[in-house]
Structure formats: structure tokens, C-alpha cells
PASETI-418525 format. One record per residue: x, y, z of N, C-alpha, C in turn; residue number from 1. Coordinates in nm, 2 decimals, always signed. Example, Ala and Ser with C-alpha at 12.3 -4.5 7.8 and 13.67 -1.06 7.14 Angstrom:
2
+--------+--------+--------+--------+--------+--------+--------+--------+--------+-----+
:     nx :     ny :     nz :    cax :    cay :    caz :     cx :     cy :     cz :   i :
+--------+--------+--------+--------+--------+--------+--------+--------+--------+-----+
:  +1.32 :  -0.57 :  +0.78 :  +1.23 :  -0.45 :  +0.78 :  +1.32 :  -0.33 :  +0.78 :   1 :
:  +1.28 :  -0.22 :  +0.71 :  +1.37 :  -0.11 :  +0.71 :  +1.29 :  +0.00 :  +0.79 :   2 :
+--------+--------+--------+--------+--------+--------+--------+--------+--------+-----+
END
This chain:
122
+--------+--------+--------+--------+--------+--------+--------+--------+--------+-----+
:     nx :     ny :     nz :    cax :    cay :    caz :     cx :     cy :     cz :   i :
+--------+--------+--------+--------+--------+--------+--------+--------+--------+-----+
:  +5.07 :  -5.55 : +11.28 :  +5.12 :  -5.42 : +11.29 :  +5.09 :  -5.34 : +11.16 :   1 :
:  +5.07 :  -5.41 : +11.05 :  +5.04 :  -5.34 : +10.92 :  +4.92 :  -5.25 : +10.93 :   2 :
:  +4.81 :  -5.30 : +11.00 :  +4.69 :  -5.22 : +11.01 :  +4.71 :  -5.09 : +11.09 :   3 :
:  +4.80 :  -5.10 : +11.19 :  +4.83 :  -4.98 : +11.27 :  +4.91 :  -4.88 : +11.19 :   4 :
:  +5.00 :  -4.93 : +11.11 :  +5.08 :  -4.84 : +11.03 :  +4.99 :  -4.77 : +10.93 :   5 :
:  +4.90 :  -4.84 : +10.87 :  +4.80 :  -4.78 : +10.78 :  +4.72 :  -4.68 : +10.85 :   6 :
:  +4.67 :  -4.71 : +10.97 :  +4.59 :  -4.61 : +11.04 :  +4.67 :  -4.48 : +11.08 :   7 :
:  +4.79 :  -4.50 : +11.12 :  +4.88 :  -4.39 : +11.15 :  +4.91 :  -4.31 : +11.03 :   8 :
:  +4.93 :  -4.37 : +10.92 :  +4.96 :  -4.30 : +10.79 :  +4.84 :  -4.22 : +10.74 :   9 :
:  +4.72 :  -4.27 : +10.77 :  +4.60 :  -4.21 : +10.73 :  +4.58 :  -4.07 : +10.80 :  10 :
:  +4.63 :  -4.05 : +10.92 :  +4.61 :  -3.92 : +10.99 :  +4.74 :  -3.84 : +10.98 :  11 :
:  +4.85 :  -3.90 : +10.94 :  +4.98 :  -3.83 : +10.93 :  +4.98 :  -3.75 : +10.81 :  12 :
:  +5.04 :  -3.63 : +10.81 :  +5.06 :  -3.55 : +10.69 :  +5.08 :  -3.40 : +10.74 :  13 :
:  +5.20 :  -3.36 : +10.73 :  +5.24 :  -3.23 : +10.79 :  +5.17 :  -3.11 : +10.72 :  14 :
:  +5.12 :  -3.02 : +10.81 :  +5.06 :  -2.90 : +10.76 :  +5.10 :  -2.79 : +10.85 :  15 :
:  +5.10 :  -2.66 : +10.80 :  +5.14 :  -2.55 : +10.88 :  +5.02 :  -2.48 : +10.94 :  16 :
:  +5.04 :  -2.43 : +11.07 :  +4.93 :  -2.36 : +11.14 :  +4.94 :  -2.21 : +11.13 :  17 :
:  +5.06 :  -2.16 : +11.17 :  +5.07 :  -2.01 : +11.16 :  +5.22 :  -1.99 : +11.16 :  18 :
:  +5.28 :  -1.94 : +11.05 :  +5.42 :  -1.92 : +11.04 :  +5.50 :  -2.05 : +11.05 :  19 :
:  +5.58 :  -2.07 : +11.16 :  +5.66 :  -2.19 : +11.17 :  +5.60 :  -2.30 : +11.25 :  20 :
:  +5.48 :  -2.28 : +11.30 :  +5.41 :  -2.39 : +11.38 :  +5.35 :  -2.49 : +11.28 :  21 :
:  +5.36 :  -2.62 : +11.32 :  +5.31 :  -2.72 : +11.23 :  +5.24 :  -2.83 : +11.31 :  22 :
:  +5.17 :  -2.91 : +11.24 :  +5.10 :  -3.03 : +11.30 :  +5.10 :  -3.14 : +11.20 :  23 :
:  +5.09 :  -3.26 : +11.25 :  +5.07 :  -3.38 : +11.16 :  +5.20 :  -3.44 : +11.10 :  24 :
:  +5.32 :  -3.39 : +11.14 :  +5.44 :  -3.45 : +11.09 :  +5.45 :  -3.60 : +11.13 :  25 :
:  +5.40 :  -3.63 : +11.25 :  +5.40 :  -3.77 : +11.29 :  +5.25 :  -3.81 : +11.32 :  26 :
:  +5.22 :  -3.93 : +11.28 :  +5.09 :  -3.99 : +11.32 :  +5.11 :  -4.11 : +11.40 :  27 :
:  +5.02 :  -4.14 : +11.49 :  +5.03 :  -4.26 : +11.58 :  +4.90 :  -4.33 : +11.58 :  28 :
:  +4.91 :  -4.46 : +11.60 :  +4.79 :  -4.55 : +11.62 :  +4.81 :  -4.64 : +11.74 :  29 :
:  +4.71 :  -4.66 : +11.82 :  +4.71 :  -4.75 : +11.93 :  +4.59 :  -4.85 : +11.92 :  30 :
:  +4.62 :  -4.97 : +11.95 :  +4.52 :  -5.08 : +11.96 :  +4.51 :  -5.11 : +12.10 :  31 :
:  +4.39 :  -5.12 : +12.16 :  +4.37 :  -5.15 : +12.30 :  +4.33 :  -5.30 : +12.32 :  32 :
:  +4.33 :  -5.34 : +12.44 :  +4.29 :  -5.48 : +12.47 :  +4.15 :  -5.50 : +12.44 :  33 :
:  +4.07 :  -5.40 : +12.44 :  +3.93 :  -5.41 : +12.40 :  +3.90 :  -5.41 : +12.25 :  34 :
:  +4.01 :  -5.40 : +12.17 :  +4.00 :  -5.40 : +12.03 :  +3.98 :  -5.27 : +11.96 :  35 :
:  +3.97 :  -5.16 : +12.04 :  +3.96 :  -5.03 : +11.98 :  +4.09 :  -4.98 : +11.92 :  36 :
:  +4.07 :  -4.89 : +11.82 :  +4.19 :  -4.83 : +11.75 :  +4.17 :  -4.67 : +11.77 :  37 :
:  +4.28 :  -4.61 : +11.82 :  +4.28 :  -4.47 : +11.84 :  +4.40 :  -4.41 : +11.77 :  38 :
:  +4.39 :  -4.29 : +11.71 :  +4.49 :  -4.23 : +11.64 :  +4.52 :  -4.09 : +11.69 :  39 :
:  +4.63 :  -4.03 : +11.66 :  +4.67 :  -3.90 : +11.70 :  +4.77 :  -3.84 : +11.61 :  40 :
:  +4.79 :  -3.71 : +11.61 :  +4.90 :  -3.64 : +11.53 :  +4.98 :  -3.55 : +11.62 :  41 :
:  +5.10 :  -3.53 : +11.58 :  +5.19 :  -3.44 : +11.66 :  +5.15 :  -3.29 : +11.63 :  42 :
:  +5.18 :  -3.21 : +11.73 :  +5.16 :  -3.07 : +11.72 :  +5.29 :  -3.00 : +11.77 :  43 :
:  +5.35 :  -2.92 : +11.68 :  +5.48 :  -2.85 : +11.72 :  +5.45 :  -2.70 : +11.72 :  44 :
:  +5.47 :  -2.65 : +11.85 :  +5.44 :  -2.51 : +11.87 :  +5.56 :  -2.45 : +11.94 :  45 :
:  +5.56 :  -2.32 : +11.96 :  +5.66 :  -2.25 : +12.04 :  +5.65 :  -2.28 : +12.19 :  46 :
:  +5.76 :  -2.26 : +12.25 :  +5.77 :  -2.27 : +12.40 :  +5.74 :  -2.41 : +12.45 :  47 :
:  +5.75 :  -2.51 : +12.37 :  +5.73 :  -2.65 : +12.42 :  +5.59 :  -2.69 : +12.45 :  48 :
:  +5.49 :  -2.61 : +12.40 :  +5.35 :  -2.65 : +12.43 :  +5.29 :  -2.74 : +12.34 :  49 :
:  +5.36 :  -2.79 : +12.24 :  +5.30 :  -2.89 : +12.15 :  +5.31 :  -3.03 : +12.22 :  50 :
:  +5.28 :  -3.13 : +12.14 :  +5.29 :  -3.27 : +12.19 :  +5.31 :  -3.37 : +12.08 :  51 :
:  +5.35 :  -3.49 : +12.12 :  +5.37 :  -3.60 : +12.03 :  +5.24 :  -3.66 : +11.98 :  52 :
:  +5.24 :  -3.73 : +11.87 :  +5.13 :  -3.80 : +11.82 :  +5.08 :  -3.91 : +11.92 :  53 :
:  +5.17 :  -3.97 : +11.99 :  +5.13 :  -4.07 : +12.08 :  +5.05 :  -4.02 : +12.19 :  54 :
:  +5.08 :  -3.89 : +12.24 :  +5.00 :  -3.83 : +12.34 :  +4.86 :  -3.80 : +12.29 :  55 :
:  +4.85 :  -3.76 : +12.17 :  +4.72 :  -3.73 : +12.11 :  +4.63 :  -3.86 : +12.11 :  56 :
:  +4.70 :  -3.97 : +12.07 :  +4.63 :  -4.10 : +12.06 :  +4.59 :  -4.15 : +12.20 :  57 :
:  +4.68 :  -4.13 : +12.30 :  +4.64 :  -4.17 : +12.43 :  +4.53 :  -4.09 : +12.49 :  58 :
:  +4.52 :  -3.96 : +12.45 :  +4.41 :  -3.87 : +12.50 :  +4.28 :  -3.93 : +12.44 :  59 :
:  +4.28 :  -3.96 : +12.31 :  +4.16 :  -4.02 : +12.25 :  +4.12 :  -4.15 : +12.32 :  60 :
:  +4.22 :  -4.23 : +12.36 :  +4.19 :  -4.36 : +12.42 :  +4.13 :  -4.33 : +12.56 :  61 :
:  +4.19 :  -4.24 : +12.63 :  +4.14 :  -4.21 : +12.77 :  +4.00 :  -4.15 : +12.77 :  62 :
:  +3.96 :  -4.07 : +12.66 :  +3.83 :  -4.02 : +12.65 :  +3.73 :  -4.14 : +12.65 :  63 :
:  +3.77 :  -4.25 : +12.59 :  +3.68 :  -4.37 : +12.59 :  +3.69 :  -4.45 : +12.71 :  64 :
:  +3.77 :  -4.40 : +12.81 :  +3.79 :  -4.47 : +12.94 :  +3.87 :  -4.61 : +12.92 :  65 :
:  +3.95 :  -4.61 : +12.82 :  +4.04 :  -4.73 : +12.80 :  +4.18 :  -4.69 : +12.84 :  66 :
:  +4.26 :  -4.79 : +12.89 :  +4.39 :  -4.77 : +12.93 :  +4.49 :  -4.88 : +12.89 :  67 :
:  +4.44 :  -5.00 : +12.86 :  +4.52 :  -5.11 : +12.83 :  +4.56 :  -5.12 : +12.68 :  68 :
:  +4.69 :  -5.09 : +12.65 :  +4.73 :  -5.09 : +12.51 :  +4.79 :  -5.23 : +12.48 :  69 :
:  +4.76 :  -5.28 : +12.36 :  +4.81 :  -5.41 : +12.31 :  +4.92 :  -5.38 : +12.22 :  70 :
:  +4.91 :  -5.28 : +12.13 :  +5.01 :  -5.25 : +12.03 :  +5.00 :  -5.10 : +11.99 :  71 :
:  +5.11 :  -5.05 : +11.95 :  +5.11 :  -4.91 : +11.90 :  +5.22 :  -4.88 : +11.80 :  72 :
:  +5.21 :  -4.78 : +11.72 :  +5.31 :  -4.74 : +11.62 :  +5.30 :  -4.59 : +11.60 :  73 :
:  +5.41 :  -4.53 : +11.56 :  +5.41 :  -4.39 : +11.52 :  +5.49 :  -4.39 : +11.38 :  74 :
:  +5.44 :  -4.30 : +11.29 :  +5.50 :  -4.29 : +11.16 :  +5.53 :  -4.14 : +11.12 :  75 :
:  +5.63 :  -4.12 : +11.05 :  +5.65 :  -4.00 : +10.98 :  +5.62 :  -4.02 : +10.83 :  76 :
:  +5.65 :  -3.92 : +10.75 :  +5.63 :  -3.95 : +10.61 :  +5.72 :  -4.05 : +10.54 :  77 :
:  +5.83 :  -4.08 : +10.62 :  +5.93 :  -4.17 : +10.56 :  +5.95 :  -4.30 : +10.63 :  78 :
:  +5.91 :  -4.31 : +10.76 :  +5.94 :  -4.43 : +10.84 :  +5.86 :  -4.45 : +10.96 :  79 :
:  +5.87 :  -4.57 : +11.02 :  +5.81 :  -4.60 : +11.15 :  +5.91 :  -4.55 : +11.25 :  80 :
:  +5.86 :  -4.48 : +11.36 :  +5.95 :  -4.42 : +11.46 :  +5.92 :  -4.49 : +11.59 :  81 :
:  +6.03 :  -4.52 : +11.67 :  +6.00 :  -4.56 : +11.81 :  +5.96 :  -4.44 : +11.89 :  82 :
:  +5.88 :  -4.46 : +11.99 :  +5.84 :  -4.35 : +12.08 :  +5.95 :  -4.29 : +12.15 :  83 :
:  +5.95 :  -4.16 : +12.18 :  +6.05 :  -4.09 : +12.26 :  +6.03 :  -4.13 : +12.40 :  84 :
:  +6.13 :  -4.09 : +12.49 :  +6.12 :  -4.13 : +12.63 :  +6.00 :  -4.08 : +12.70 :  85 :
:  +5.96 :  -3.96 : +12.67 :  +5.84 :  -3.90 : +12.73 :  +5.71 :  -3.98 : +12.69 :  86 :
:  +5.71 :  -4.02 : +12.57 :  +5.59 :  -4.11 : +12.52 :  +5.60 :  -4.24 : +12.59 :  87 :
:  +5.72 :  -4.30 : +12.60 :  +5.73 :  -4.43 : +12.66 :  +5.68 :  -4.42 : +12.81 :  88 :
:  +5.71 :  -4.32 : +12.88 :  +5.67 :  -4.30 : +13.01 :  +5.51 :  -4.29 : +13.02 :  89 :
:  +5.46 :  -4.21 : +12.93 :  +5.31 :  -4.19 : +12.93 :  +5.24 :  -4.32 : +12.90 :  90 :
:  +5.29 :  -4.39 : +12.80 :  +5.22 :  -4.52 : +12.77 :  +5.22 :  -4.62 : +12.88 :  91 :
:  +5.33 :  -4.62 : +12.96 :  +5.34 :  -4.71 : +13.07 :  +5.27 :  -4.66 : +13.19 :  92 :
:  +5.27 :  -4.53 : +13.22 :  +5.20 :  -4.48 : +13.34 :  +5.05 :  -4.48 : +13.33 :  93 :
:  +4.99 :  -4.48 : +13.21 :  +4.84 :  -4.49 : +13.21 :  +4.79 :  -4.63 : +13.25 :  94 :
:  +4.88 :  -4.73 : +13.23 :  +4.85 :  -4.87 : +13.28 :  +4.97 :  -4.95 : +13.28 :  95 :
:  +5.02 :  -5.00 : +13.40 :  +5.14 :  -5.08 : +13.41 :  +5.14 :  -5.20 : +13.32 :  96 :
:  +5.02 :  -5.25 : +13.29 :  +5.01 :  -5.37 : +13.19 :  +5.07 :  -5.34 : +13.06 :  97 :
:  +5.07 :  -5.21 : +13.03 :  +5.12 :  -5.17 : +12.89 :  +5.27 :  -5.20 : +12.87 :  98 :
:  +5.34 :  -5.24 : +12.98 :  +5.48 :  -5.29 : +12.96 :  +5.49 :  -5.40 : +12.86 :  99 :
:  +5.38 :  -5.47 : +12.85 :  +5.37 :  -5.59 : +12.75 :  +5.33 :  -5.55 : +12.61 : 100 :
:  +5.29 :  -5.42 : +12.59 :  +5.24 :  -5.37 : +12.46 :  +5.35 :  -5.39 : +12.36 : 101 :
:  +5.31 :  -5.43 : +12.24 :  +5.40 :  -5.44 : +12.13 :  +5.41 :  -5.30 : +12.06 : 102 :
:  +5.54 :  -5.25 : +12.05 :  +5.56 :  -5.12 : +12.00 :  +5.65 :  -5.13 : +11.87 : 103 :
:  +5.60 :  -5.06 : +11.76 :  +5.68 :  -5.06 : +11.64 :  +5.80 :  -4.97 : +11.66 : 104 :
:  +5.92 :  -5.03 : +11.63 :  +6.04 :  -4.95 : +11.64 :  +6.10 :  -4.92 : +11.50 : 105 :
:  +6.06 :  -4.99 : +11.40 :  +6.08 :  -4.96 : +11.26 :  +5.98 :  -5.05 : +11.18 : 106 :
:  +5.99 :  -5.04 : +11.05 :  +5.88 :  -5.11 : +10.97 :  +5.89 :  -5.26 : +10.98 : 107 :
:  +6.00 :  -5.31 : +11.03 :  +6.01 :  -5.46 : +11.03 :  +6.02 :  -5.51 : +11.18 : 108 :
:  +6.04 :  -5.43 : +11.27 :  +6.07 :  -5.48 : +11.41 :  +5.98 :  -5.42 : +11.51 : 109 :
:  +5.94 :  -5.50 : +11.61 :  +5.87 :  -5.45 : +11.73 :  +5.94 :  -5.49 : +11.86 : 110 :
:  +5.90 :  -5.43 : +11.97 :  +5.96 :  -5.47 : +12.10 :  +5.85 :  -5.44 : +12.20 : 111 :
:  +5.85 :  -5.51 : +12.31 :  +5.76 :  -5.48 : +12.42 :  +5.80 :  -5.35 : +12.48 : 112 :
:  +5.70 :  -5.27 : +12.52 :  +5.73 :  -5.14 : +12.58 :  +5.82 :  -5.15 : +12.69 : 113 :
:  +5.80 :  -5.25 : +12.78 :  +5.89 :  -5.27 : +12.89 :  +6.04 :  -5.29 : +12.86 : 114 :
:  +6.06 :  -5.34 : +12.74 :  +6.20 :  -5.36 : +12.70 :  +6.26 :  -5.22 : +12.65 : 115 :
:  +6.18 :  -5.13 : +12.60 :  +6.22 :  -5.00 : +12.57 :  +6.24 :  -4.91 : +12.69 : 116 :
:  +6.18 :  -4.94 : +12.80 :  +6.18 :  -4.86 : +12.92 :  +6.20 :  -4.96 : +13.04 : 117 :
:  +6.32 :  -5.02 : +13.04 :  +6.34 :  -5.13 : +13.13 :  +6.35 :  -5.10 : +13.28 : 118 :
:  +6.39 :  -4.98 : +13.32 :  +6.41 :  -4.95 : +13.46 :  +6.31 :  -4.84 : +13.51 : 119 :
:  +6.19 :  -4.89 : +13.54 :  +6.09 :  -4.79 : +13.58 :  +6.13 :  -4.73 : +13.71 : 120 :
:  +6.09 :  -4.60 : +13.72 :  +6.12 :  -4.53 : +13.84 :  +6.02 :  -4.54 : +13.95 : 121 :
:  +5.90 :  -4.59 : +13.92 :  +5.80 :  -4.60 : +14.03 :  +5.76 :  -4.75 : +14.05 : 122 :
+--------+--------+--------+--------+--------+--------+--------+--------+--------+-----+
END
């Protein structure tokens, strides 16, 4: 997990876009079953049109036509963050096998995604 934390921290770093809009407060890193590493940053805009860092990393992964996640982590400038509910759903919906993916929930602990989202609706 240490390499994922380092990759997420490498892209994380808050900056302002225009006025109160910002990006990069959270960075995420995903390792796929194929061994690839994808990163993303959060974007916070008005009217809910921004997205989480995990979504950006998933988009990068999907561009490469990969879907099977082995492990992932998200970081802010102070800590490792567990994914929000929306991100948990996205990670699971791109590939049901991702229920077994190891997810960082803090700097010392991980859990399988399926344990964080135990009652799937589909």
C-alpha cells in the first residue's frame, strides 16, 4: 500500500481554479490486476459538477480498457481517506470482482471493498 500512498501524494496538492473552485485537495491511486497504476485528483466546482479523485483515477484506468482493481487509496494533505459511498459504488460497478480489492481506510488499515459496501443493490 505504501507505493500507492506515494503515487497518490505525488499528484495530490490543492490549487485554486477561479475564485472558490479548487482541484487536487485529494489524490487517488489505483493498482489493477494487470499491474498498471492510475492516479487522479479531485475537482471541486459549483453546482456539484466536480468529482472525487477516485473517479478521475477510474477514468484513466478505463481509457486503458482495464476494469479489475487490486488495490486503491486516496489521500489528502494530512491523511489516508476511505472512499465515499459514491466512489465505493463506482469502484464496484466497473467490475464486480473489485469487491475483493484492498482499499486503504487509514494509513495503517485496509479493507476489501466488498466489506465497505456489503449490501449491493444489483
